[in-house]
N, C-alpha and C positions, 0 to 999 in steps of 0.2 A: 728408802722410803718410796712408796708408790703413790701415784696421783689418784685422786678420787675416780677419774675416768677409767683408769687401769684396774682399780679395784672392782668397779661396776661390771666391767668386761669378764671378770672371773666369777660372777654370781652363779649359783646353781640353785636348783628347785629348793633344796633343803635349807637355803638361807631365808626362805619365806614361810612363816607359820600358817598363812591362810592362802588357799588356791581357788581358783574359779575357772571353769572351762568356757572357751568361746569358739564357736564354729564360724569361720570366716564366710562371707557371702561374696558373690560375684561382684556386687556394687562397692564392695570394700577396696577393690583394685583401682588404680589410677591408670591413666593412659600409658604409663611405662611398665605396666604389668606386675606392680607390687602394691602392698597395702598403702593407701593414701596416708600421709602424715596425720591428718585430722582423725583418722580411725583410731590411732593410738591415744588421742585425747579422750575419745569415747570409751576405749577399754579401761583406761586408768580411772576415769569417773565411774565406770560400772562396777569395777571390782571394790572400790572404796565404798560406794554407797550400798552395795549388797552387803558388805560387812557391817556397816553402820546400822542397817535395817535389821539384819539377822542377830547381831550381837550387842548392839548399843542402844536399842530402843528408839531409833529414829523412825518416825511415823510420817512419811511423806504424803500419805492419803489425807491425814488430818490437815497438813499444811496446805495441800492443793485445794481442799474443799473448805478452807477457812474455818475449820473447827476451832472454837476458842480454846486457848492453852489449858485452862482450868478443866476442860471436859476431856482432854486427851487421856487422862488417867482412867476414865471410864471405858476406854476401848480395851479390847482383850490383851493387845500387846503394847499399849501406850504407857509411858512413864509420866506424862504430864510435865516434862521438863521445859517444854516450849523453846528449845534451842535449835539452831541450824548451824551448819558449818558454811562459811563463806570462803571461797578460794581467793587467796591473796598473792600467791605465786605459783608457777608451774614450770615444768621442764620435761624434756625427753631427749635421751641420747640413743642413737641408732647404731647398732653394730653389724647387723646382717638384715637383708631384706627377706620378706615373707609374702605370699601371695595366696589367693584363692586357687584351689580348695585346700585349706589347712585347718587343723584343729590346734587351737592355742591353749596354753595354760598360763594364766596370770597369777603370779605370786604377789602377796601383799605383806609388807612389814612396816613398822613405825620406827623412824630413825631419830625423832625428837618428839617428846610429850611435854608441853609447857602447861601453865595453869589454864589458859583458854585457847591455846593453839596445839596443832599437831602437824608434823611433817611425815608424809607417807612416802614409801618408795615401792614401785610396782616393777616386777621383772616379767618380761614377756618371753615365753618359751614356746617352741613349736613341739607338738606331741612327738615323742620318740628321740628328742634331742635335748641334752642337758645343758647345752650352751645357750647363754641368754642372748636373745636377738635384739632387745631394746630394754632400757631401764629409764623409767620416768616417774613422775610424781608431782605432788603439789602439797601446798600448806593450807590447812583450814584454820580459821579463827571462828570459834563458837561464839554466837551472839544470840540475843533474844530474837525470836523469829519475827516479832511484830515491829520492834523499834530498830532492829539491825544494829543495835549498840552492845558492847560487851556487857556481860552479866557479872554482878559483884559475886566474887568467890570463884570465878572461872567456869569451866565446863562442868555440866552436871555429872554426879557420881556415876550414873549408869553409862554415860559415854566414856568417862575416864577408865572405869573398870574393864570395859570391853576392849579399849585401846591398849591398856597395859598388857594384854595377852600377846600383842603384836610387837612389842618393843624388843628390838634386836640391836645389840651394840656391835660395832665392827670387830671387836675381839672375839665375839661369838660366831661370827661369819666365816665361812671357808674362803671368802674373798680376800682376807688379810694375807698378805704375801710375806 
């Protein structure tokens, strides 16, 4: 039996259903010449929120502008669900360093989908290399965007349906040894 950390080290691009490319910047490097740890948090947040916007109806513009929840459904891509995800835990395990200039491939999968929460896993790969460089993620709890309290019935159907497409169990992953 392998540890979770050993299994993560074996991840490959094909273990992640959704991908997003990221071009590193000079400012991403730290004084040691590799990507600063905080950059990984930005990468993880970016791929997750890109997916939520593109596939789950998350409308950050309405949230930022204070558009009332009931008017969200009037927007072209709005679903009017009025829910947001709050991060309740996060992590990142590092296996190899990367630095500018590099083009990264961020892979996203869901490892747990509950009634109001979801745990994501993000694999960070460098273009041209199938070996994972870092694996991180976080858990979102979906709440009413105004009250910040859980919603009766859990996450909205449009969120759940989008996230279901990313659910990958370990027995479906090539990382199982």
